[in-house]
C-alpha positions, 0 to 999 in steps of 0.5 A: 225158821231161818236156815243160818250157817253154823258159824253165824250165831245171833251175836255175829256181825253176819246176822246184821246184814244181807237178805235172808228168809225168816218167819214171824213167830209170836208167843201163842201164834201159829208160825206163818209161811216163810217170807223174805223180808227186806228191812222195810219194817220190823218183825219178830225173829226167833233165833235159838233161845233168843228173840230178835226184831228186824228194825231198819233192815237190821236184826236187833233187839233194839226197838223204835219208840212206841206209845206202849213203852210209856203207857201203863197198859195196852189196848184189850186183845193186843200183845204187850210191847216191851222195851228191852232193858239196858242189860239186854242191850249192853250185856246179854239176853237172859233166858226168861227175860221179857223179850224172850217170852213176851209174857212178863208184865213190865208194868211200872209200879204206882210209885214210879209213874207220874200219877197222871196216867190212868190204869186202864186195864184190870187184872190180867190186862183185860178191862172188867167192863167199859164204864160210862163215858159222857163225852165233852158235850154231856160231860163238860159243856152242858154240866158247866152251863147248868152250873152257870144257869143255876139256882143263884141266877134264877133266885138270887141275882135280882136280890143281889142287884137290889142290894148292891145296885147295877154298877156294883153287881157288874163289878162282882160279876166281872171280878168273878169272871176274872178269877174263873177265867184265870183259873180256867186257863190254869186248869187247862194247863194242868189237865193237859200235862198228862192223862187225868183220871177220876178225882177232879180238882183233888186229882189235879192239885194232889198230882201237881202240889203233892199229897200234903195240899192235895189231900186237904183240898180233896176233903174240903172239895168233897165237903163243899160239893156235899154242901152244894147238894144242899144249896141247890136242893134248898133252891128247888125247895124254895121255888116249890114252897113259893108255888104252894103258897101262891096257890094257898096249899102250904104243907106246914110253914115256910121254913119246914116246907123247905126242909120237907121238900128238900129232904124228899128231893135229895132222897130221890136224887140219892136213889138216882145216883145209886141206880148208876151213871146211866140214869144220872147222865140221862137225868142230868141233861133233862133241863136244857140251858135254852130254857133261860134264853126262851124265857128272856122276853120281858113283859112290856106291861107296867105292873108297878105295884109288883115292882116294875121301875128303872130304880136299881142303879145304886146300892140300897140305903147303907142303913139296911144294906147287907155287907157286900162281901156276903153278896159276893159269897152268895153269888160266887158259886156261879157266873152270869150275864151282865145284861140280866142284872142290868135289865131287871135292875132297870125295870123293877124297884127294890120294894113294892107292896103289890097293892094297886091302891098304893098310889101317890096322893098329894097331901097325904104324907111324904113319898120316898123312893124312886117309885114315887116318880111313877105315881106309886107310894110304897113308903109305908111297907118299906119302912115297916119291912113288910113289902112282899114284892120288889127285887129285895123281897120277892125271889121269883122276880124273874118269873114275874117279869118274864114273857112266859113264867112257867119256863122260868120255873121249869128252868129253876127245876131243871138247873137246881135238880141237875146241879144237885145231882152233879154235886152229889156224884162229884162229892162221892167220886172225889172222896172215893179217889181220896180214899183210894190214895189212903192219905188219911185214916178211917176213911177207906171204908167209903172208897169201896166201889161197886159195879162196872163204873166202880160206884162209890155207894158208901160215898153217896150215903155219906154225901147224902147225910151231909146234904140233909144236915145242911138242908135242915138250915133251910136258908139259901143265903146261909148255905151259899157263903159256906161253900164259896170259901171252899171253892175259892180255896180250890181256885187259889190252889189250882192257880198256885199249882200252875204257878209253882209247876212253872216256876220250878222248871220241872222237866215233867211240866210240859202242858200241851195248852200254852195259853197261860201265864205263871204270873197271871196264875199267881195273881189269880191265887192271890186274888182268890185268897183276898176275896175269901177274906172279903166274903166272910173272914171267919169262914176264910180262917176256918177253911185255911185252918182246916187245910193247915191241919190236914197239911201238917197231918200228911207231913207228919204221917208221910204217906208212901205215895210218889206223884212227881209233884212240883213240890218235889221239883221245888225241893230239889231246886232249893237243895241244889241252890243251897248246896252250891251256895255252901261252896261259896263260903269257906268252912269256919270252926264255929260252924263245924258239924260232925258229918259221918260216914257210917260203915253199917253194911245193910243198915238193918244188920247193925241198928245200934250203930245207926241209932248211935250216930243218929242221936247226934246227927239228927236235924244237925248234920250229915249221916251216910250209911255205907255198904260195900258189896264184895265180889266180882263187880259184874255180879254185884252191880245189878244188886245195887239198885235193888237193895238201895231202895229197901234200905232207904225205906228202912231208914225212913221207917226208923225215922233216921235222917240219913242217906244210904250209899253202896258200892261194889268192890273186889274187897272191903278195903277198896270199897271203903276207900271208894266210899270215903273219897266219893261220898258227899257233895260239895261241903256236905262231905263226911269228915268222920268215919264210924265203924263197929268194933271187930269183936271176933278179931282173934278168931277171924282170918288175919287178912280181914284184920289187916283190912280192918286196921288198914281202913282206919289208916286210910281214914286218917290219910284222908283227914277223916276223924275215926269213931269206933263203937263197941257194945258188949253184946255186939252190933250185928243182929243179922242172925236173929233176922234169918227168917226175914231176909236170908243174909250172907253173914259178916265173919268180922262179927261172927266168930263161928263162921270165921277161920284162920286160913283159906280165902277171904270170906265175902261180906254182904247182905241183901234183902227185897225192898218191900221186905225191908220196909215191912220188917219189924224194927229192932230196939237198941239201947240208944232208943231207951231212956237212960235215967240219971246215968252219965256220959263219961268222956275221957279226953286224953289227947288233943285231937281237935276236940270232936269227942267233947264237942258233941258228947258233953256230960261228965269229963275226965281230963288231966289237971292242966286241962280244967281251965281250958275246958272253961274257956270252951263253954261246953257246959259239962256237968262234972269235970274230974281230974284223972289219977296217974295213968302212967302208974304200973297196972296190976300184974294179972291184967298185964298177964292177960294182955300178954296171953292175948297177943301170944298167938300172934307173936313172931317169936323171932328172937332165935331165928335168922334174918332171912327166915324172919323176913320171909315170915314177915312177908307172908304174915305181916300181922305177926308181932316181932319181939322188937315191936313188942319192946318198942310199944311196951309203954303204950301197951301198958297204958291201955291196960291201966286205962281199962282199970280206970274205966272199970273203977270210974265208969262201970255204971255210965250210960256211955263211955267215950275215950280217945282212940290210940293211934298206931303208926303205919308200918310200926304197929302190926294190926293184931297188936293194935287190935289188942290195944283196942280190945284191952282198953274197952273190955269188961265194960257194960256200957257202950264204948266209943273210941274216937280220934279227931283229925288233929284240926280244931273244931273248938274255939274260944274266940267269937270271930 
């Protein structure tokens, strides 16, 4: 260990320069011999209780950029490299911090990663077992080539050429190449925008466009691959069936032979898949693509009865032609060579009987078709549709014209079986990835993996069942169009993902593959959708309908995933654009909205306050839940980031559309002042302050009452409206939540914790985010059905009209206001004229009010002026005799109004009444609280005391 002078501590400048002897010490390592370091590289230095590094010749805990700081995991056997936190650099290095022990797993949560980084390490940072890796040759190139040289090329390209003609077949091929080429460029851009894990197309789309579209594509892509197993297996079964018929050994009949052979084959493929990826990779490459090229030497002999003739440059007669959309659907699952279609179309006729006696005989009837020019007459079988050979009728035409037919057969076997096996594995793997993301219910059962390769055995069985169901159809021409639309959906969404990620200018969109264009990607997406409808319009509608249904389901359920999708980036762009756009237009009375800053503290402490405001801001206006953490800022600041996430999750779970905002402050009032001045953005700023009634004001520390009333005065000074909610049972439910979150209680609503002297109590509430998210939601009266009860509104003074505007049911007004209400078109159910509110209240109620303020009276009538001044300075909340006399009429009015409320609104669902205003410096806080207490006491329904900012929010003009 380094010997340092006693005056040189790890934080001293002397430590940051010079040359001295140190020793490298890592946790778990033996200390090496001492050595002199000259700063040419970085090394760990342990000084006292802190760990420093020597970087660029200086001793510092700051580090240079490293790959490990950004990856989710490190290589096996290597120590984890950690970046110091901002607190480590800016404040102080804590005991037990990651840099101190080098053992804290700072791995970012799944929510905070971009979703494109693969979790490579298992529990404890060690890999449970190296999975099988195919490499780009076996894993990409050969599999793509086998898909290209697949069942459609061998068994259906001649038939498509006969139906469409060489020219239209070339159009189909070139259009296929166009879309797949554009899609290839788009998928290259997406897949090079970060590390990609298993999941294929689903993974790319879901991490680019989000779970809404990604989840739906994951399901249909898995289904399409499962159906693809059936398509390739039926192609194999057709070939075997034809061979059996050629040798005169059918099993049952042509259709059932395909079913029997297909089911047996797919069962064998299932067994290979269950055996593991090693077997799958070996079997998957048993059929080299060169088989097709080896068989491409066409016979020179002219076996015209079997169909050889240059005859297929034009489409078949429209009277018997199959729709071109169907031809494209059957072909679309692969892209082939133009030369093959041209060659085979030029040397084989569409219809041929195979009978050597069907020659042109003059005088024995007309001869139709191009074969007539070569001396053959196949008119009779063509008219009866009984020809066995030719491009249209014989699916083994390529074998017939090849130089060595067994190579074609071997190519068919290899391509169909390997493609079927690849589709089986792909369907299960993609579905497993979807299951692990937990976007949909009831599918998690199929996501369980087994072995070092995490094999989705249950997914294999599900894909097998789907494949068997479609093999029973036993018709390749029927199966191929079904999956074509699903794959075209994938092409469209891949291209749209690339376009959307580019157009939103997301900072996270930085693909290393640059040879793409957002406009070509958009063109590819549009063309793919158009082709879907050209192929089979009803299948396209079904595919789009399934996607929309699954999309709406995920939007409704809102799964807790965060992949940094381009949809999120686009939402931000739109929100920013609209927010800035609002600043370009002046506010208008007709567009007034109550934008509320609600002093909830921790929102889960006062759910009734949250629910009340949420009832009239939901989908209509802004709601911000404000929370002031009281205490020294250095101590409270670290809590802000921690608790904000949890409270936001709580609001989302409660389905309250609101923001959460918190500040750290030395006292409640200064914190609320900060919230009122800084909350909001542009035109979306709060204009109403909503607070809960200070229920225990008589027992609380008088300074807290001063702060409470001061907050209301501050709101009026900032041109806020003020709304105070009082409920008979109180608002703070934190006492019943002690088992869940261990809060620090707010004495403003807890009479037992209050005192009449001493220091001001701290008001805060903290909770772990995950605990808040799992917390059981408390129900409130604002969530319950109220039946036929009324909302009674007492609009006593003209404050601009905030109360009547959004709480319009039954209203009580002075007689001269009835005609005014009719002009505002507020739609009240009933309007009642109030009795004389200025008549004297009952004596017992007046006595109750006087007893309420008695403990707070200054009783200065018989004291000298100096004594009174000193008492007012020390106790500003005390009420002088002069203040009682000046405000006597207003005090009696509150007593009288309470009597009216008890007479008329005892059984209402909610009572809304104009909030009285006390002048600053003229009305002590305790007297004002006595007014609010008297006005709302003994009422069963919730009471809202509301006062606008004296600016109009109602108008009877149309402009």
